[in-house]
N, C-alpha and C positions, 0 to 999 in steps of 0.2 A: 674603593673608599680609602681602605690602606694605604695606598699608590699616592692619594692625595695629601693624605696628613704627610706623607713623606716627600711631596714636594713644598708643603708649606716649612719645610726645616722641622719636624717629629720626627720620633721614633717609634712609633705606635707597637706593641707585641702583638702578633697574630701568628697563631703557629695550627701547624697540624702535627701530631707524634703517633709517627707510622711504628715508631720502636714501643708503644707500646699499646695494650687493649683493655676495650671496657665489656669482653666477654667473656672475662673469668670476674669472679671476686676479687682476686687479690689483685688484677689489673684494673679495676674498679676503683680500688683503694690509692693503687700506684700512682695513677692518675689524677684521682682527685686531690691527694696530696703534693702535688708538684703545681697543681693549679691553684692551690691553697696559697701556697708560699707567691705563687708571684703576683697574688691578688695583694697580699700582705704588705708586698716591697712597692707597691705604687699605688700615687693618688689621684687618677684622672680616669676614669673610665665611658666607654662611651658602650652603652647599650643598640642594638641592631635588630629593631622590631621585625619581624616580618612573619606569616603564615608558619616556615617552617622553624625558625625558632619558638612560638609559642608551643609545637607540638613536641622539641626538644628537650627531652629530661636533663641533659646536662645544662645547658643554656640555663633553665630555671633552676637547677642546681647551682651554678654558675653566681645567679642575679639574686638569689637569697643568701648567700652567703657573702659578696658584696652589702649588701646590706645592713646583716646580720655582723658584720667586723666594724659597722661606724663609717665606713666609707661615706661620705657625700658631697664628694663630687661627682655627680653621675648625671650623663648627657643621655637622650636617646634619641636616636634617628629612624625614620621611616623607611624601611628600604622599598616599600612596595611605591614613591614618590617618583617621578622622574628624575634622571640623571642630574640636571641642572638645581634642583632642590637637595637632594644629597649633598651637591657637590658644597652649597650654598652654607650648608649647615655646618659641613667641614671646617669651614672656611671661619665660619662666625665662632665655634669654638675654638680654635687655634687663635683668635684674634681676644679671644677671653683671656689668655694666659700670657700676652706677651706684657712685659714691663720694660720702659724704657726710664734707666736713673741717670739722671744729671748731674753731674758736681765734680768739683777740684780735683785733679790730678793731684793733689799734693793731700787728698782726702783718703787715697787708695785705699791705705790700710785701714781705717777706721773702718771703711765701706766693706771692705769684702766678707764679713762673715755676714751681713746681710746680701749681697749676693750668693753665696756659699749658699744660706739657708732655704732662699728663692730656686736655685736650680737643685738641689736638693728635694723639693718639692715639685717639681717638673715644669715651672714655671721658664718660659725663654725669657732670659735675661738680655736685654741690648743697653750698651753701654758704648761709649768713643773706643775704650779698647778692644773691643770684638767686632770692630769692623774688620772687613776681609776684604783682599784687592780683588776691584771689579772694573769691569770697562766702564761704572760710573764712579764721577768723581767723589772724595771724600765727603763732602756738605751735602751732595746729593744721596748716600745712603743715610745718614745720620737725616735727613729730611722724611727719608723712606720710613726710617725706624720709628723714628717721632708719631709721623703720620698713622702709621700702621698701630702703633700701641695708642693715641688720642682715638683709635675708632671705638673699640670698646675694648682696651686694656687700661694700661696705667701709665703714670708720665709721675716719677717720683721724682724731684726735687730736695737736694743735700744744700740745705743753709748753713754757711761757716764764715767765719773771718776769712777763708781765702776763696768761696766760692762767689760770695758778693762782689768780690772784687773784677771776677771772671767774666771778660765779653760773650766769650764761648756759652757757659750756662747763661747767660741773661738770654742772648739768640736762640737756644734751643728752649727756654721757656716762655719767650714770645710766639713763638713757633707753636709749640704746645697748647697754647692759649687759644691761639688763630683758629687751630684745630678741633677745639673744644673737646680737649683731655679732661680727664677725671685725675686731678692734679691730688697730687698726695706730698705733702712740705713737712720733708724733716730738718731740727732745728738743734744743729751741734753743738753743744754750749751755750753761752751766752753772745753771740756774735752782734753787731748794729745791721739790720736790716734796711738795705734803701729802698728808699720811696718807688724805685720803679721797681724793683721785686716786688714788695707790699701791694702797688696797684694790681698784681696777679695772683696774691694768693692770700688777700684781704678775707676772701667768702669763707674759705676753705680753714679746718681746723689743722693748728701743727701740730706734729710729734715730735716731744721735745726729749732731748738725747742725750743723758748726764756723763761728760766726757771720760768720770772716773769710774762709771759703772755702765760701761755702754750694753744696750738690753734695746735689740729692736722687734721683740715680742709683739707691742703694740702697732707698727709699721703690718707686720706679717697677718696678725689678726683682722685688721683691717682692708685688707686684700682677700683674706680668706673670704670675711663677710659677705663682703660687695660682690667676688663672683658666686657661693652658696646662691644671693640672692637673683643673681642674673639668670643661675639654673634653674630654680624656681619659679621665676617671671616667665622663663620661655617655656 
């Protein structure tokens, strides 16, 4: 399962500490103190359910600590399922944390705090600027990223005086809409929104951002709420 997370571009923490022991009281405390620090530093958790996990006092302790710490992005995977079902669930988790942000390069410095905050919360953030050299063309990679984020993740369009004139942004929005993306429109300042952009975003609630006091908390909260609803529904 860990290998599948890594194959999909994520960095799960799974470890076995040979240098520590739970055979002594001091060892138990040292081990659990380390585990607590690791839990506190993370946002996403996957609980591997199995008969062995139910018997493990350490797993029960970790699970209880996660819940009591107020962590609320917790997935469960039944490890008694067949391998294809397990891998499908891993992929479903990964696509729930994929975010594509479409914006004008001229607005990069304004958008940077939003990107940084999402990365800090362990979201996988796609923009045109982090597309790496590949055997696929730039357009193909952008299309793949938007398609992935459209399935179960999120597509954010940043609407500004700069982006409303960008054909790249309009094309990306068109592709995201066609793929059934959950679209989150962010409006920077008070730009004139062209009719072709309005066609795609009219049924979504805009999030307005004051250029004199930029605060992306509403964007983060909307994404977090949607993800938590997905987890509960699953």
